N, C-alpha and C positions, 0 to 999 in steps of 0.2 A: 293313930295311923293304922287302921285295920288291915290295909293292904300289905303292910310291912310286918305285921305281927305273926310269929310262928303259931300254928294251930296244933294243940295237943293231939288232935285226931290224926295228924300226918307225921308224927314224930318218927315213926319207924317205917315210913313209906319206902325207904331204900332197900328194905329186906322183905317187902310184901311180894306176893305172887304177881306176875305181870297182869293177869286178868283183874286182880283187885286194884292195882294201880290205875288201870284204864277205867274201871268202873268208878273209882273215886274222881278221876279227872272229868269224865263225862258228866258226872253229877254236878261238878262245878260249872260246867258249860250250861246246863239247864238252869242253874241258879243265876247265871249271868243274864240269861234271857228273862227270867222272872224279875231281875233288878231293872231291866229296861221297861218291862211292862208296868212296873210300879211308877216309872218316871214318865209315862206317856203324856200326862197332862202338862208337865213342864216342857216336854218336847214340842207339843202342839202350840203352847204359848210362845215359845221361842220362834217357831216357824212362822207364825202369824205376824210376829213383830218384824221378822226379816223381810217378809214379802213386799211391803210398800217401798222400802228403801231400794231393794233390788229391782223392783218394777220401774223405779224412776231412774235407773241407770247406775246404781251404786255398785261398788266392787265387793266381792266376797273374799275374805281373808281367813286363812287357816294358820294356826300357830301351835307348836308343840315341840317336845324334845323326846328323844329315845323312841320307844315303842309308840307312845301317844302321838309323837310328831309324825312318825311314818304312817300311822293309820290316818291321821288328819290329811297329810299330803296325798295319800292314795285316794281318799274320798274326793278331794278337790280336783285332782287330775282326771278322774273318771267322768266329771261333769261335762268336760269338753266334747269327747266323742259321743257320749250317751245322749246329752240334751242340747248339744250345740252351744254350750255356755262359752262366751267370748274369752279368749286367752287374756286379752288386755283388761278384763274385769275380774281376774283371778290372781291372788297373791298367796303363795305358799311359803311359809316361814318355818324352818326346822332348825333347831339348835345344831350348829356345826355345818350348816349348808348342805349342798348336794352330796358330799361324801357320806354324810350321816344316814342317808337312805340305805346304804349297803353295809355300814359298819359303825360301831360305837366311836364317837369322837370325844376323846378325853376332856372332861371339864366343860363341855359345850353347854350343858343344861344350866350351869351356874353363871353363864354370861348374862349380865343385866343391861348391857349397853345396846343390845340389838334392837330395842324399841326405836332407835334413831332411823332404822330402815323404813319406818312407817311415816316418814315425813309427808308423803303425799296423801295420806289417809284423811278423809274428810267426813263430815257429818252424815253423808249419804251412804257410807260404807257399813259393812257388817264384819265383825271379828268373831271367829269361832276358835276359842282357845281350849286345848285339851291337855289334862295332866292327871294321871291316876292319883298322885299324892295330893293334888290341889295346892301345892306349895312351890312348884318348880320355878326358880328365879327367872329363867329365860322366858317362860310362858307368861308369868305374871307381868314381866316388864312390857311384853308385847300388848297384853290386854290393857294394862294401865295407860300406855301411850295412846292406843286406839281410843280408849274411853275419854282420855283428856282432850282428844281432838274431835269428840262428838260422835264417833262411830258407835253403832249398836254393839254391845258386848254380850257374847254367849260363852258361858264357862261350863265345861264338862269335867267332872272329877268323881273319884271313887271313895273319897273320905269326906265325912260329914263336916259341915261348918268350917271349911278351910278357906283361905284367902281367895282362891279362884272363884269359889261359889258365892262368897259374901260380896265380892267386889263387882262381879258381872251383873249386868242388868237382868239377865236371865240365867240362873244357875240350874244345871241339870245334875242331880246327885244320883249316882249309880251305886247302890248298896251291895257290892259284890263280896264284901267281907274278906277274910283271910284266904290266901292262896294255898293250894296243895304244897307248893314249894314257896316258902316265905319270901315275899318281895318280888316274885316273878310275875309282874303285872302283865306280861304278854299272854297270860292264861285267862283267868276269869275276867279281870278288869279289862284286858284288851278286847275280849269278845264283846263285852257290854259296850265298850266305846265304839267298836266297829259297827255294831248294830245301830247304835244311837246316831252316829254320823250318817249312816245310810238312810235311816228313817227321816232324819231332819232334812237332809238335802233333797231327798226324793220328794217329800211332801212340798217343800218350797218350789221345786221344779214343776210339779203338777199344778200348784196354785198359779204359777207364772205362765202356764199354757204350753209347756214343752211336752205334754202328753195328751193324746186324744184317743178316746176309745181304747185305752190300755196300750197304746203304741207310742214308740219314741219318734214322734213326727219331726223332731229337730236333729235326729241322728246324723252324725258326720260320716260320710262314706269314705273312710280312709283305707279300705281294703275291699277285696272282691266279695267277701261275705256280707259286708254292710251295704255295698252297692246292690247286691241281690235282695237284701232285706228291704231296701227302699222300694224296689219294684214290687215285691210281694205285698208290702203295706198298701201301695196304691191300688193294686188289683183287689185286695181285700176291702179297702175303704170305698172304692168307687164301682167295683164290678166291671172295670174296663179290661179290655184285652191287652196283651203284652205290647202290641204295636202302638196302641194309643197311649199307653203308660210311658213308653220310651219317648214318644213325641212330646208329651206334656212335660216330662222331666227336662228335656232339652230346652223347651221354651222357658221353663222356670229356673234354668241354670242349676238344676239339681235340688231345688227347694221343694220338699215334699208337701208342705202346706200350700204353696202356690200351685203346685201340680194338682192337688185335690180340687182346688177351686176351679182350675182350668177344665179338669175332667168333668166337673159338675156344670159346666156351661158358661162360666164367667170369662170375660176377656182378661188379658194380662193386666191392663190398667185397673179394671174393677177389682181384680184379685189383690193387687198391691194395696189399693185404697181400703178394701175391706179388712185386710190384715192389720194395716196401720191403725184404723179406727178401733179394731178389736184388741189392740195391745198385743198382737201376736197369738191370740187365742183362736184356734181354728174353729171350734164349735160356734163361737160368736161371729166370726168372719163369714161362715157359711150362712148364718141367718141374715147378716147384713147384705151379702151378695144376692140372696134370694128375695130381698125386699122385706124381710121380717124385722122384728124388733130385737135390738141387741140386748 
């Protein structure tokens, strides 16, 4: 368990000069990025395996405990406003429940009965389970139950050849080694997990058509800033004036993809049909609406 092992290098870190402590810790952060780079092939394979299930309407499920659980829940929660991922197709499981997002819940990670919460999980769903140790009982129970019910299982861990990596259909090993403070996996291990989760989910969202020309075309306008971003995106993508953009957004009920098609000359009926045939991918829908080949 390299994440738990004290490192001789940091034995006297408590009496180092502050600048030396910071230098050592930032070095660990760079090492965490390198660990993710070494796992890029595994991340790609996992994303490509996730894509068809989610494209067919499957749910995305995250599970973890402690720091790993909070990072997993954060990544999942951000998919809704950023990419318009439906709330009903997202399940966020953290040991100890909601209170564990703000404070440690004693003994929660040792619970093994929480897999029963996954009773509705089916073969079309995807489970992403995260544990620095690779052995956390709560996380393993969630992964095993999801796998038993036919869901695709993705395991992310920072210790080699651990149960989470062995039992997942796609294991992503992040070799971050010992921490500057032994066992404090909120540091190097946590950084590597955060990057990996972000890369994995973002690649999947791109593949599913939630990004067009580098823009979040399914963004949910939950505040003034995001409402303004929608307008700016439409002006950028279509070259239309603000007045036409407002009119198109109103006709499209705030849907940026529909508004783009409207501003490109499609009728509302044609726009809806093109997006449906394109599986929500705007680039393909534009070609369909223009009479091109999808």
